[in-house]
The first five atom37 places (N, CA, C, CB, O) and aatype in JSON, in Angstrom:
{
  "aatype": [12, 7, 10, 4, 15, 3, 16, 0, 2, 10, 7, 15, 16, 9, 0, 11, 7, 15, 3, 19, 7, 19, 12, 19, 10, 4, 14, 14, 15, 13, 15, 7, 15, 0, 10, 7, 0, 5, 14, 12, 10, 14, 5, 3, 13, 16, 9, 19, 12, 5, 5, 10, 15, 2, 5, 5, 18, 7, 15, 10, 5, 10, 10, 16, 3, 19, 12, 14, 7, 15, 0, 16, 13, 13, 8, 6, 10, 13, 8, 10, 19, 10, 7, 15, 6, 2, 16, 14, 14, 7, 7, 15, 6, 9, 18, 7, 10, 3, 2, 4, 10, 11, 10, 14, 13, 3, 16, 0, 19, 2, 2, 14, 6, 15, 18, 19, 13, 12, 0],
  "atom_mask": [
    [1, 1, 1, 1, 1],
    [1, 1, 1, 0, 1],
    [1, 1, 1, 1, 1],
    [1, 1, 1, 1, 1],
    [1, 1, 1, 1, 1],
    [1, 1, 1, 1, 1],
    [1, 1, 1, 1, 1],
    [1, 1, 1, 1, 1],
    [1, 1, 1, 1, 1],
    [1, 1, 1, 1, 1],
    [1, 1, 1, 0, 1],
    [1, 1, 1, 1, 1],
    [1, 1, 1, 1, 1],
    [1, 1, 1, 1, 1],
    [1, 1, 1, 1, 1],
    [1, 1, 1, 1, 1],
    [1, 1, 1, 0, 1],
    [1, 1, 1, 1, 1],
    [1, 1, 1, 1, 1],
    [1, 1, 1, 1, 1],
    [1, 1, 1, 0, 1],
    [1, 1, 1, 1, 1],
    [1, 1, 1, 1, 1],
    [1, 1, 1, 1, 1],
    [1, 1, 1, 1, 1],
    [1, 1, 1, 1, 1],
    [1, 1, 1, 1, 1],
    [1, 1, 1, 1, 1],
    [1, 1, 1, 1, 1],
    [1, 1, 1, 1, 1],
    [1, 1, 1, 1, 1],
    [1, 1, 1, 0, 1],
    [1, 1, 1, 1, 1],
    [1, 1, 1, 1, 1],
    [1, 1, 1, 1, 1],
    [1, 1, 1, 0, 1],
    [1, 1, 1, 1, 1],
    [1, 1, 1, 1, 1],
    [1, 1, 1, 1, 1],
    [1, 1, 1, 1, 1],
    [1, 1, 1, 1, 1],
    [1, 1, 1, 1, 1],
    [1, 1, 1, 1, 1],
    [1, 1, 1, 1, 1],
    [1, 1, 1, 1, 1],
    [1, 1, 1, 1, 1],
    [1, 1, 1, 1, 1],
    [1, 1, 1, 1, 1],
    [1, 1, 1, 1, 1],
    [1, 1, 1, 1, 1],
    [1, 1, 1, 1, 1],
    [1, 1, 1, 1, 1],
    [1, 1, 1, 1, 1],
    [1, 1, 1, 1, 1],
    [1, 1, 1, 1, 1],
    [1, 1, 1, 1, 1],
    [1, 1, 1, 1, 1],
    [1, 1, 1, 0, 1],
    [1, 1, 1, 1, 1],
    [1, 1, 1, 1, 1],
    [1, 1, 1, 1, 1],
    [1, 1, 1, 1, 1],
    [1, 1, 1, 1, 1],
    [1, 1, 1, 1, 1],
    [1, 1, 1, 1, 1],
    [1, 1, 1, 1, 1],
    [1, 1, 1, 1, 1],
    [1, 1, 1, 1, 1],
    [1, 1, 1, 0, 1],
    [1, 1, 1, 1, 1],
    [1, 1, 1, 1, 1],
    [1, 1, 1, 1, 1],
    [1, 1, 1, 1, 1],
    [1, 1, 1, 1, 1],
    [1, 1, 1, 1, 1],
    [1, 1, 1, 1, 1],
    [1, 1, 1, 1, 1],
    [1, 1, 1, 1, 1],
    [1, 1, 1, 1, 1],
    [1, 1, 1, 1, 1],
    [1, 1, 1, 1, 1],
    [1, 1, 1, 1, 1],
    [1, 1, 1, 0, 1],
    [1, 1, 1, 1, 1],
    [1, 1, 1, 1, 1],
    [1, 1, 1, 1, 1],
    [1, 1, 1, 1, 1],
    [1, 1, 1, 1, 1],
    [1, 1, 1, 1, 1],
    [1, 1, 1, 0, 1],
    [1, 1, 1, 0, 1],
    [1, 1, 1, 1, 1],
    [1, 1, 1, 1, 1],
    [1, 1, 1, 1, 1],
    [1, 1, 1, 1, 1],
    [1, 1, 1, 0, 1],
    [1, 1, 1, 1, 1],
    [1, 1, 1, 1, 1],
    [1, 1, 1, 1, 1],
    [1, 1, 1, 1, 1],
    [1, 1, 1, 1, 1],
    [1, 1, 1, 1, 1],
    [1, 1, 1, 1, 1],
    [1, 1, 1, 1, 1],
    [1, 1, 1, 1, 1],
    [1, 1, 1, 1, 1],
    [1, 1, 1, 1, 1],
    [1, 1, 1, 1, 1],
    [1, 1, 1, 1, 1],
    [1, 1, 1, 1, 1],
    [1, 1, 1, 1, 1],
    [1, 1, 1, 1, 1],
    [1, 1, 1, 1, 1],
    [1, 1, 1, 1, 1],
    [1, 1, 1, 1, 1],
    [1, 1, 1, 1, 1],
    [1, 1, 1, 1, 1],
    [1, 1, 1, 1, 1],
    [1, 1, 1, 1, 1]
  ],
  "atom_positions": [
    [[-36.9, 50.91, 68.31], [-37.58, 49.58, 68.19], [-36.59, 48.92, 66.97], [-39.4, 49.75, 67.75], [-36.3, 49.54, 65.95]],
    [[-36.25, 47.86, 67.21], [-35.6, 46.8, 66.18], [-36.85, 45.88, 65.77], [0.0, 0.0, 0.0], [-37.91, 45.76, 66.38]],
    [[-36.33, 45.09, 64.21], [-37.47, 43.98, 63.89], [-37.46, 43.07, 64.69], [-37.44, 43.3, 62.67], [-38.63, 42.68, 64.8]],
    [[-36.82, 42.52, 65.32], [-36.83, 41.66, 66.48], [-37.63, 42.01, 67.91], [-35.45, 41.52, 66.77], [-37.9, 41.13, 68.73]],
    [[-37.96, 43.45, 68.07], [-38.5, 43.59, 69.22], [-40.04, 43.38, 69.0], [-38.09, 44.9, 69.8], [-40.74, 43.61, 69.98]],
    [[-40.53, 43.07, 68.11], [-41.95, 42.27, 67.77], [-42.24, 40.96, 67.64], [-42.39, 42.57, 66.7], [-42.67, 40.58, 66.56]],
    [[-42.06, 40.0, 68.76], [-42.04, 38.65, 68.71], [-42.59, 37.93, 67.92], [-42.32, 38.26, 69.54], [-42.19, 36.79, 67.69]],
    [[-43.67, 38.48, 67.34], [-44.44, 37.91, 65.93], [-43.26, 37.75, 64.86], [-45.75, 39.11, 65.24], [-43.2, 36.7, 64.22]],
    [[-42.35, 38.74, 64.65], [-41.16, 38.34, 63.64], [-40.22, 37.34, 63.78], [-40.37, 39.3, 63.47], [-39.56, 37.29, 64.82]],
    [[-40.04, 36.45, 62.8], [-39.06, 35.74, 62.87], [-37.55, 35.95, 62.47], [-39.48, 34.93, 62.37], [-36.5, 35.62, 63.03]],
    [[-37.88, 36.75, 61.05], [-36.52, 37.04, 60.66], [-36.68, 38.3, 59.4], [0.0, 0.0, 0.0], [-37.66, 39.05, 59.42]],
    [[-35.85, 38.39, 58.57], [-35.77, 39.52, 57.45], [-34.47, 39.31, 57.01], [-35.99, 41.11, 57.92], [-33.51, 38.97, 57.7]],
    [[-34.51, 39.57, 55.63], [-33.71, 39.65, 54.87], [-33.45, 40.63, 53.7], [-33.78, 38.74, 54.63], [-34.19, 40.69, 52.72]],
    [[-32.34, 41.41, 53.89], [-32.24, 42.64, 52.99], [-30.89, 42.11, 52.08], [-31.99, 44.27, 53.98], [-29.74, 41.87, 52.46]],
    [[-31.5, 42.04, 50.72], [-30.6, 41.5, 49.89], [-30.4, 42.67, 48.43], [-31.23, 39.89, 49.53], [-29.66, 42.5, 47.47]],
    [[-31.28, 43.79, 48.67], [-31.08, 44.75, 47.95], [-30.3, 46.08, 48.05], [-31.98, 44.91, 47.77], [-30.32, 46.49, 49.21]],
    [[-29.8, 46.68, 47.41], [-28.69, 47.75, 47.53], [-27.65, 47.76, 48.03], [0.0, 0.0, 0.0], [-26.99, 48.7, 48.48]],
    [[-27.39, 46.42, 47.97], [-25.99, 46.44, 48.71], [-25.2, 45.2, 48.18], [-26.16, 46.35, 50.45], [-25.83, 44.33, 47.58]],
    [[-24.03, 45.09, 48.33], [-23.25, 43.91, 47.54], [-23.41, 43.11, 48.56], [-21.65, 44.05, 47.01], [-23.2, 42.02, 48.04]],
    [[-23.68, 42.87, 49.88], [-23.55, 41.83, 50.75], [-25.03, 41.95, 51.34], [-22.26, 41.97, 51.81], [-25.55, 42.91, 51.9]],
    [[-25.57, 40.65, 51.04], [-27.03, 40.51, 51.74], [-26.95, 40.14, 53.38], [0.0, 0.0, 0.0], [-26.15, 39.48, 54.04]],
    [[-28.24, 40.93, 53.73], [-28.17, 40.65, 55.13], [-29.3, 39.91, 55.81], [-28.01, 41.83, 55.77], [-30.46, 40.31, 55.79]],
    [[-28.85, 38.7, 56.49], [-30.12, 37.88, 56.67], [-30.44, 38.1, 58.33], [-29.85, 36.09, 56.18], [-29.57, 37.6, 59.04]],
    [[-31.43, 38.71, 58.98], [-31.54, 38.74, 60.29], [-32.62, 37.55, 60.96], [-31.94, 40.2, 60.57], [-33.83, 37.65, 60.75]],
    [[-32.12, 36.53, 61.7], [-33.34, 35.55, 62.48], [-33.37, 36.0, 63.51], [-33.22, 34.03, 62.7], [-32.32, 36.35, 64.04]],
    [[-34.66, 36.14, 64.18], [-34.88, 36.99, 65.57], [-35.07, 35.64, 66.46], [-36.43, 38.25, 65.6], [-35.34, 34.61, 65.85]],
    [[-34.97, 35.62, 67.73], [-34.91, 34.64, 68.86], [-35.9, 33.55, 68.83], [-35.06, 35.33, 70.13], [-35.88, 32.35, 69.08]],
    [[-36.73, 34.35, 68.47], [-38.0, 33.16, 68.27], [-37.95, 32.09, 67.03], [-39.5, 34.0, 68.01], [-38.68, 31.11, 66.98]],
    [[-37.32, 32.31, 66.39], [-37.09, 31.28, 64.91], [-35.94, 30.44, 65.41], [-36.57, 32.2, 63.21], [-35.58, 29.6, 64.59]],
    [[-35.23, 30.46, 66.61], [-34.33, 29.16, 67.11], [-35.37, 28.03, 67.82], [-33.03, 29.7, 68.38], [-34.97, 26.89, 68.01]],
    [[-36.6, 28.41, 68.16], [-37.49, 27.74, 68.72], [-38.71, 27.19, 67.68], [-37.92, 28.58, 69.79], [-39.55, 27.77, 66.99]],
    [[-38.35, 25.67, 67.93], [-39.61, 25.0, 67.29], [-40.83, 25.31, 67.4], [0.0, 0.0, 0.0], [-41.68, 25.22, 66.52]],
    [[-41.04, 25.84, 68.93], [-42.22, 25.94, 68.95], [-42.82, 27.37, 68.46], [-42.52, 25.56, 70.16], [-43.99, 27.63, 68.73]],
    [[-42.08, 28.21, 67.81], [-42.47, 29.44, 67.02], [-43.21, 29.28, 65.8], [-41.34, 30.15, 66.67], [-43.91, 30.16, 65.31]],
    [[-43.05, 28.1, 65.32], [-43.79, 27.7, 64.55], [-44.97, 26.7, 64.92], [-43.03, 27.34, 63.76], [-45.7, 25.99, 64.23]],
    [[-44.91, 26.82, 65.64], [-46.24, 25.59, 66.56], [-45.54, 23.98, 66.2], [0.0, 0.0, 0.0], [-46.27, 22.99, 66.17]],
    [[-44.42, 23.93, 66.02], [-43.74, 22.69, 65.87], [-43.94, 21.37, 66.98], [-42.33, 23.14, 65.84], [-43.63, 21.75, 68.11]],
    [[-44.24, 20.36, 66.96], [-44.32, 19.22, 67.97], [-43.24, 18.35, 67.8], [-45.59, 18.43, 67.88], [-42.76, 18.46, 66.67]],
    [[-42.65, 17.46, 68.56], [-41.65, 16.14, 68.09], [-42.13, 15.26, 67.3], [-41.2, 15.28, 69.14], [-42.93, 14.49, 67.83]],
    [[-41.83, 15.04, 65.86], [-41.95, 13.9, 65.24], [-42.28, 12.67, 65.84], [-41.01, 13.76, 64.71], [-41.57, 12.34, 66.78]],
    [[-43.26, 11.86, 65.49], [-43.73, 10.82, 66.64], [-43.38, 9.41, 65.87], [-45.61, 10.97, 67.11], [-43.82, 9.37, 64.72]],
    [[-42.8, 8.48, 66.23], [-42.6, 7.4, 64.99], [-44.28, 6.77, 64.45], [-41.47, 5.85, 65.7], [-45.27, 7.12, 65.1]],
    [[-44.39, 6.04, 63.48], [-45.57, 5.52, 62.76], [-45.29, 4.73, 62.42], [-46.15, 6.01, 61.89], [-44.26, 4.78, 61.74]],
    [[-46.03, 3.23, 62.65], [-45.84, 2.14, 61.87], [-46.62, 2.44, 60.79], [-46.13, 0.9, 62.46], [-47.71, 3.01, 60.8]],
    [[-45.76, 1.83, 59.46], [-45.99, 2.24, 58.06], [-47.45, 1.49, 58.0], [-44.71, 1.71, 56.85], [-48.54, 2.05, 57.88]],
    [[-47.29, 0.52, 58.08], [-48.95, -0.6, 57.72], [-49.93, 0.19, 58.43], [-49.07, -2.55, 58.53], [-50.93, 0.46, 57.77]],
    [[-49.89, 0.77, 59.98], [-51.08, 1.53, 60.5], [-51.56, 2.83, 59.85], [-50.82, 1.85, 61.82], [-52.67, 3.35, 59.75]],
    [[-50.15, 3.21, 59.39], [-50.16, 4.49, 58.96], [-51.15, 4.35, 57.31], [-48.37, 5.04, 58.86], [-52.1, 5.12, 57.15]],
    [[-50.88, 3.57, 56.46], [-51.63, 3.28, 55.31], [-52.87, 2.83, 55.5], [-51.06, 2.44, 54.56], [-53.67, 3.19, 54.64]],
    [[-53.38, 2.02, 56.54], [-54.81, 1.73, 56.98], [-55.36, 2.96, 57.43], [-54.93, 0.66, 58.11], [-56.55, 2.96, 57.13]],
    [[-55.12, 3.72, 57.84], [-55.69, 4.91, 58.71], [-56.05, 5.68, 57.33], [-54.47, 5.8, 59.97], [-57.22, 5.94, 57.04]],
    [[-54.9, 6.06, 56.44], [-55.05, 6.64, 55.19], [-56.11, 6.36, 54.34], [-54.08, 6.43, 54.55], [-56.94, 7.19, 53.95]],
    [[-56.07, 5.03, 54.04], [-56.9, 4.48, 52.9], [-58.56, 4.25, 53.89], [-56.0, 2.7, 52.15], [-59.59, 3.84, 53.35]],
    [[-58.49, 4.55, 55.06], [-60.01, 4.46, 55.93], [-59.94, 6.34, 56.16], [-59.95, 3.14, 57.96], [-60.42, 6.75, 57.22]],
    [[-59.59, 6.94, 55.59], [-60.0, 8.49, 56.0], [-59.52, 8.82, 57.35], [-61.64, 8.77, 56.0], [-59.98, 9.85, 57.85]],
    [[-58.81, 8.23, 57.92], [-58.61, 8.16, 59.78], [-57.58, 9.05, 59.9], [-58.07, 6.54, 60.62], [-56.47, 8.55, 60.04]],
    [[-57.65, 10.25, 59.88], [-56.5, 10.92, 60.01], [-56.03, 11.39, 61.57], [-56.67, 12.06, 59.1], [-54.87, 11.68, 61.87]],
    [[-57.18, 11.42, 62.48], [-56.86, 12.14, 63.54], [-55.95, 11.73, 64.34], [0.0, 0.0, 0.0], [-55.62, 12.56, 65.19]],
    [[-55.26, 10.42, 64.39], [-54.29, 10.55, 65.29], [-52.75, 10.38, 64.34], [-54.59, 9.36, 66.53], [-51.65, 10.13, 64.81]],
    [[-53.06, 10.59, 63.01], [-51.83, 11.11, 62.13], [-51.16, 12.51, 62.33], [-52.26, 11.14, 60.72], [-51.84, 13.45, 62.74]],
    [[-49.73, 12.63, 62.02], [-49.45, 14.0, 62.27], [-49.09, 14.67, 61.03], [-48.39, 14.17, 63.26], [-48.44, 14.11, 60.15]],
    [[-49.63, 16.19, 60.95], [-49.53, 16.67, 60.01], [-48.09, 17.44, 59.53], [-50.55, 17.3, 60.08], [-47.36, 17.84, 60.44]],
    [[-47.71, 17.64, 58.24], [-46.62, 18.06, 57.82], [-46.55, 19.65, 58.69], [-46.63, 18.0, 56.12], [-45.53, 20.22, 59.07]],
    [[-47.48, 19.95, 58.78], [-47.45, 21.65, 59.46], [-47.24, 21.54, 60.99], [-49.1, 22.63, 59.23], [-46.91, 22.57, 61.59]],
    [[-47.42, 20.2, 61.78], [-47.22, 20.1, 62.85], [-45.33, 19.86, 63.55], [-48.23, 19.09, 62.99], [-44.67, 20.01, 64.58]],
    [[-45.2, 19.43, 62.26], [-43.42, 18.92, 62.58], [-42.78, 20.14, 61.81], [-42.76, 17.05, 61.73], [-41.77, 19.74, 61.22]],
    [[-43.01, 21.55, 61.6], [-42.19, 22.12, 60.81], [-40.94, 22.52, 61.9], [-42.94, 23.32, 59.99], [-41.1, 22.73, 63.1]],
    [[-39.8, 22.57, 61.23], [-38.89, 22.8, 62.44], [-38.2, 24.15, 62.32], [-37.77, 21.65, 62.57], [-38.25, 24.8, 61.28]],
    [[-37.67, 24.49, 63.23], [-37.15, 25.96, 63.28], [-36.33, 26.46, 62.15], [0.0, 0.0, 0.0], [-36.41, 27.62, 61.75]],
    [[-35.39, 25.42, 61.57], [-34.97, 25.83, 60.51], [-35.71, 26.3, 59.1], [-34.28, 25.01, 60.37], [-35.29, 27.02, 58.2]],
    [[-36.82, 25.7, 59.24], [-37.55, 26.64, 58.16], [-37.62, 28.21, 58.07], [-38.86, 26.3, 58.22], [-38.17, 28.52, 57.01]],
    [[-37.32, 29.15, 58.71], [-37.47, 30.38, 58.86], [-36.05, 30.62, 58.13], [-37.77, 30.89, 60.37], [-36.06, 31.42, 57.19]],
    [[-34.92, 30.04, 58.45], [-33.93, 30.12, 57.94], [-33.73, 29.81, 56.35], [-33.31, 29.47, 58.68], [-33.07, 30.49, 55.56]],
    [[-34.45, 28.66, 56.09], [-34.7, 28.33, 54.59], [-35.35, 29.44, 53.99], [-35.59, 27.06, 54.36], [-34.81, 29.85, 52.96]],
    [[-36.59, 30.15, 54.47], [-37.17, 30.83, 54.11], [-36.46, 32.26, 53.74], [-38.03, 30.72, 54.88], [-36.67, 32.84, 52.67]],
    [[-35.6, 32.73, 54.78], [-35.11, 33.94, 54.36], [-33.77, 33.62, 53.79], [-35.07, 34.97, 55.46], [-32.96, 34.53, 53.58]],
    [[-33.48, 32.38, 53.52], [-32.4, 32.27, 52.64], [-32.6, 32.5, 51.1], [-31.89, 31.0, 52.85], [-31.72, 32.87, 50.31]],
    [[-34.14, 32.16, 50.74], [-34.44, 32.02, 49.27], [-34.82, 33.61, 49.1], [-35.79, 30.79, 48.83], [-35.14, 33.96, 47.96]],
    [[-34.8, 34.47, 50.0], [-35.07, 35.73, 49.89], [-33.6, 36.62, 49.65], [-35.91, 36.11, 51.17], [-33.51, 37.63, 48.96]],
    [[-32.44, 35.93, 50.44], [-31.23, 36.08, 50.09], [-30.68, 35.93, 48.76], [-30.7, 35.43, 50.76], [-29.94, 36.81, 48.31]],
    [[-31.02, 34.7, 47.94], [-30.66, 34.33, 47.05], [-31.65, 35.29, 45.52], [-30.74, 32.77, 47.39], [-31.13, 35.97, 44.64]],
    [[-33.01, 34.98, 45.7], [-33.84, 35.54, 45.04], [-34.27, 37.11, 44.87], [-34.63, 34.91, 45.38], [-34.56, 37.69, 43.82]],
    [[-34.23, 37.69, 46.3], [-34.42, 38.72, 46.62], [-35.78, 38.99, 46.44], [0.0, 0.0, 0.0], [-36.51, 38.34, 45.69]],
    [[-36.19, 40.07, 47.2], [-37.55, 40.13, 47.74], [-38.75, 41.24, 47.39], [-37.3, 40.24, 49.08], [-39.82, 41.57, 47.92]],
    [[-37.89, 41.68, 46.04], [-39.03, 42.86, 45.15], [-39.74, 41.87, 44.45], [-38.3, 44.16, 43.89], [-40.78, 42.49, 44.25]],
    [[-39.92, 40.58, 43.84], [-40.4, 39.67, 43.17], [-41.69, 38.87, 43.92], [-39.27, 38.86, 42.85], [-42.66, 38.34, 43.38]],
    [[-41.41, 38.96, 45.18], [-42.62, 38.08, 45.88], [-43.8, 38.52, 45.56], [-42.65, 38.04, 47.37], [-44.02, 39.6, 45.01]],
    [[-44.6, 37.73, 45.9], [-46.21, 37.94, 45.4], [-46.7, 38.96, 45.27], [-47.15, 37.48, 46.08], [-46.13, 39.76, 46.03]],
    [[-47.89, 39.66, 44.41], [-47.98, 40.86, 44.06], [-48.41, 41.53, 45.52], [-48.97, 41.02, 42.81], [-48.97, 40.93, 46.43]],
    [[-48.03, 42.79, 45.5], [-48.15, 43.53, 47.03], [-47.29, 43.15, 47.49], [0.0, 0.0, 0.0], [-47.53, 43.37, 48.68]],
    [[-46.08, 42.54, 47.43], [-44.99, 41.85, 48.43], [-45.63, 41.21, 49.59], [0.0, 0.0, 0.0], [-45.02, 41.21, 50.67]],
    [[-47.1, 40.51, 49.46], [-47.5, 39.91, 50.27], [-47.26, 38.38, 50.58], [-48.47, 40.21, 50.11], [-48.29, 37.76, 50.31]],
    [[-46.47, 37.74, 50.96], [-46.12, 36.14, 50.9], [-47.67, 35.56, 51.07], [-44.89, 35.52, 52.34], [-48.74, 36.04, 51.46]],
    [[-47.21, 34.27, 50.57], [-48.13, 33.3, 50.9], [-47.9, 32.14, 51.91], [-48.44, 32.79, 49.8], [-47.34, 31.13, 51.47]],
    [[-48.24, 32.18, 53.14], [-47.64, 31.2, 54.35], [-48.9, 30.04, 53.88], [-47.7, 31.99, 56.41], [-49.89, 30.04, 53.15]],
    [[-48.06, 28.95, 54.93], [-49.05, 27.58, 54.97], [-49.05, 26.54, 53.82], [0.0, 0.0, 0.0], [-49.21, 27.02, 52.7]],
    [[-48.94, 25.47, 53.88], [-48.68, 24.5, 52.92], [-49.89, 24.5, 52.09], [-48.33, 23.15, 53.51], [-49.69, 24.74, 50.9]],
    [[-51.57, 24.18, 52.58], [-52.37, 24.27, 51.92], [-52.52, 25.87, 50.7], [-53.3, 23.95, 52.94], [-53.14, 25.89, 49.64]],
    [[-51.93, 26.77, 51.18], [-52.17, 27.69, 50.59], [-51.07, 27.86, 49.37], [-52.31, 28.66, 51.53], [-51.23, 28.31, 48.24]],
    [[-50.09, 27.42, 49.91], [-48.67, 27.15, 48.94], [-48.91, 26.14, 48.02], [-47.32, 26.65, 49.75], [-48.23, 26.18, 46.99]],
    [[-49.63, 25.33, 48.14], [-50.17, 24.31, 46.93], [-51.05, 24.8, 46.04], [-50.86, 23.12, 47.39], [-51.21, 24.17, 45.0]],
    [[-51.77, 25.96, 46.26], [-53.03, 26.26, 45.59], [-52.52, 27.53, 44.61], [-54.35, 26.67, 46.77], [-53.19, 28.07, 43.72]],
    [[-51.21, 27.85, 45.01], [-50.66, 28.99, 43.94], [-50.36, 28.68, 42.33], [-49.24, 29.48, 44.51], [-49.85, 27.71, 41.76]],
    [[-50.82, 29.7, 41.93], [-50.23, 29.51, 40.32], [-48.77, 29.2, 40.36], [-50.38, 30.95, 39.34], [-48.11, 29.55, 41.34]],
    [[-48.14, 28.47, 39.2], [-47.0, 28.83, 39.01], [-46.07, 29.63, 39.46], [-47.04, 29.01, 38.32], [-45.24, 29.43, 40.35]],
    [[-46.38, 31.18, 38.36], [-45.94, 32.11, 38.5], [-45.79, 32.94, 39.49], [-46.23, 32.42, 37.92], [-44.87, 33.75, 39.55]],
    [[-46.89, 32.76, 40.52], [-46.55, 33.17, 41.85], [-45.5, 32.39, 42.82], [-47.77, 33.2, 42.48], [-44.5, 32.82, 43.4]],
    [[-46.06, 31.08, 42.79], [-45.38, 30.26, 43.48], [-43.76, 29.95, 43.54], [-45.97, 29.34, 43.18], [-43.14, 29.45, 44.48]],
    [[-43.12, 30.5, 41.95], [-41.78, 30.33, 41.82], [-40.91, 31.38, 42.68], [-41.48, 30.4, 40.38], [-39.71, 31.29, 42.94]],
    [[-42.17, 32.76, 43.21], [-41.71, 33.88, 43.79], [-41.53, 33.9, 44.82], [-42.22, 34.72, 43.68], [-40.58, 34.51, 45.31]],
    [[-42.47, 33.15, 45.56], [-42.75, 32.88, 46.99], [-41.96, 32.37, 48.19], [-43.58, 32.15, 46.95], [-42.68, 31.61, 48.83]],
    [[-40.79, 32.48, 48.71], [-40.04, 32.02, 49.24], [-40.54, 30.81, 50.11], [-39.48, 32.95, 49.74], [-39.7, 29.95, 50.37]],
    [[-42.08, 30.62, 50.7], [-42.17, 29.43, 51.63], [-42.59, 28.46, 50.71], [-43.17, 29.55, 52.9], [-42.45, 27.28, 51.01]],
    [[-43.14, 28.83, 49.48], [-43.05, 27.45, 48.43], [-41.82, 26.48, 48.54], [-42.98, 27.95, 46.85], [-41.75, 25.25, 48.53]],
    [[-40.9, 27.44, 48.65], [-39.72, 26.39, 48.51], [-39.1, 25.87, 49.75], [-38.59, 26.96, 47.75], [-38.12, 25.13, 49.77]],
    [[-39.79, 26.35, 50.85], [-39.57, 25.71, 52.29], [-40.47, 24.33, 52.18], [-40.15, 26.85, 53.7], [-40.05, 23.26, 52.62]],
    [[-41.57, 24.45, 51.64], [-41.93, 23.29, 51.67], [-42.18, 21.99, 50.97], [-42.49, 23.48, 51.97], [-42.73, 20.97, 51.38]],
    [[-41.52, 22.36, 49.53], [-40.95, 21.74, 48.43], [-39.7, 21.11, 48.3], [-40.94, 22.5, 47.63], [-39.43, 20.22, 47.49]],
    [[-39.0, 21.58, 49.07], [-37.38, 21.51, 49.06], [-37.1, 19.83, 49.72], [-36.58, 23.01, 50.27], [-35.96, 19.4, 49.86]]
  ]
}
């Protein structure tokens, strides 16, 4: 059984112990739906600003709803460049925009998903 046999896996990177890093992207990473992405809808700026000022968020799209399939590639690319050994304590990466925004600086700079949202 390989890495991609588990459909929950979107990708992986091996950057340590070799002169050449290897990045594997599993088939689900090529589908925006793997990340729950939805097509981005055009919004009228004036209406959006009114909704925000009135705290009416129901019809607005969240950033997490429009995550592109390329987010997995970008995430794994940071593993390739930064390595995987310094990811957050215990090797448990932090996912999700809200969680990434709450990270202390020292943890955020070693968390690949932080770069995905902040790039």
